N, C-alpha and C positions, 0 to 999 in steps of 0.2 A: 470392402471399399465403398459400394453405395451409400452403407449406413453411415460412414466416415463423413463423405461428401454431403449429404443431407444434415448432418449435426452441425457441418461448419456453416452451410448456407444459413440454416436456422439461427445459428447465432450471429451471423451479418445481418439479417434481416432484424433480429431484434435490436442490434445497435443502430440499423438505419431508421427504422421507424420509432424507436424509443430514444434517438440521439439527442445533443445538446441543444438542438435547435427547437425540439417539440415544446409544445406548451407546459405540458406536465412536466420535462426535464427542467423548464426556466423556474417554474414552481416550485419543486425541489431544492433547485440549486439557491433560488434566493431563500428558502427557509435555511439550506445548510450553511450560507454565507453570513445570514443573520444570528445562525446558533453560536454559542462559545464551544470552541472545540472542548474535548476532555480535558480535565487538568492533567499536569504531569504528576504522575505517581512517583512515590519515593523508589529509587531505583533499587533493585533486588541484588542482593549479594550472591555472587556465582559459587558453586564449590569448586574443590581442587582443579577439577577438569573443565572450569571455565563456563559451566553451565548452570542454569537455574532451573530447579524441579519442584513444580509446587503438584498437590492434589487437585483434582479437577473441583473438587469443593473450593479449594484456594483460589483457583482460576476465576470460577465465578463469582465468588467475594471481591475479586480485585478490580473485575471487568465489567463494563455495562454488558447488557444483554447483547448489543450490536457488536460491542467488541469483542465478546465471547464466539459468537459466530462466526467472523471473519476470523479471527486470528487462532481459534482452537479447533473451530469445525471447517476450516478451508472455505469459508464463505465468501462472497462477492456483493461490495454494495453496486447499486445502478449506476451506469455510466452518468456522470455529471450529478451526482447527488451527494459527493462528498465536500467538506469543507477544505479541502486542499487541491480540488481537481483543476482549479486555474493557476497559472503561474504567475505569481504577483512579482518575485523579485525583490522580496524580502530576505534580506541577511539573516543567517540563521543555521540551523539543525534539525532534521526531522529524526525522532528517536522511535524504536519499538514502543507502542503502547502498551504492551504487557508487559516488560523487563526495564524499559529505560534506555537500552542500549542505542547510542549514536550510530544512526545508520547513513543518512545521506547529508549531504552539505547542499542549502538551498541554491549555491553557485551551479549546481550539476541538474537543477530543475528546468524542464522546457515544456511547451505546448505541444503534445505528441498530438493533437486533435482527437483524442480516444474518449475523454471524459473521465481520467484517470490520473492521478499525479503520476508524473513520468519524470524519470532522472536517468541520465545516461552513466554514471558510476557511483559505487558505493562508496563512503566518505574512506573506507580502509578495506584494503583485500582482507577476507575471511570474516567480515562480518554477517555477511548473506551465504546461507547455505542454498544447494540448488538439487532439484532432484526432479526426475521424469513424472509428468501428471498426464495420465491419459484420459480423463474424463471427458466428456462432451464430444467423444468420438474423435477428437485429435489427441496430437503431441504436441506439448507446449513444456515449458522450463517452469517448475514452481519455484518460487523464493522465500524462504524461510530467514528468521532472525537467526543467526548463530547461537546465542545466550540462552534463549528458552524454546527454540526451534516452532516458535508460532508463524502461521503463514501469514505473509505479506501481500503475496500478489504474484506475478510471472514476470519472465523476461523473455524479450526479443531479440533477434540480430538485427532490427531494422530502424535502431536509431541513428544519433547524429555522430558526426567526429567529435572528438578524438576516439572514442570505443567503438562506436555502431552499433552498441546495446541501449537497448531501452528497458528500465528497470518500470513495468506499469504496477503501480500499488495501489493498494485501498486506502483511502483516506481513515477509515476506522481503524487502520492498523499502525497508523503513526500520529505521534504528536509533534507539533512544531513548537522549537523554542529560538525565539529571535534574538539573535546576536545581542549583547550588551553594547551601548555606545560609550567610548570613553569618556569621561567627563573633563571639561576643559580647565 
């Protein structure tokens, strides 16, 4: 019990002192905002069960080192450091950076104040897998891409209406594809 409390407090202190308002976070966020997000990779063709399975070597070849750390090793980027942490309002769809599966409509993105991109619902039921995560001395719900089972982030029950959920994602796990405007 004490260990769990200490881990939770440590995590809260890290967020407080390395939060989005610190000079280091502003510099990191400016760099992330100025950098071009990873290119959209060709979508992988799933097998008969709807899953994509690659070897570790194939994932390493396909992903950047940071994407691999997040998606395949369940890593977490620093708050306010990813390309998508701010809610911009640009229409489009966020895809899994590993396999290309469409995961979240930009219309469901909101500013959660956490420094990570947050959404209140997936684009379609069944696109997100959930499992219990007990790392860091607390119990959370890990979210994974249904098709390739890559780590995306975590979900919490403190989000806005209509779902009350907050899907707190890593920018490195996502690729944003803007909506195409109709030609007059």
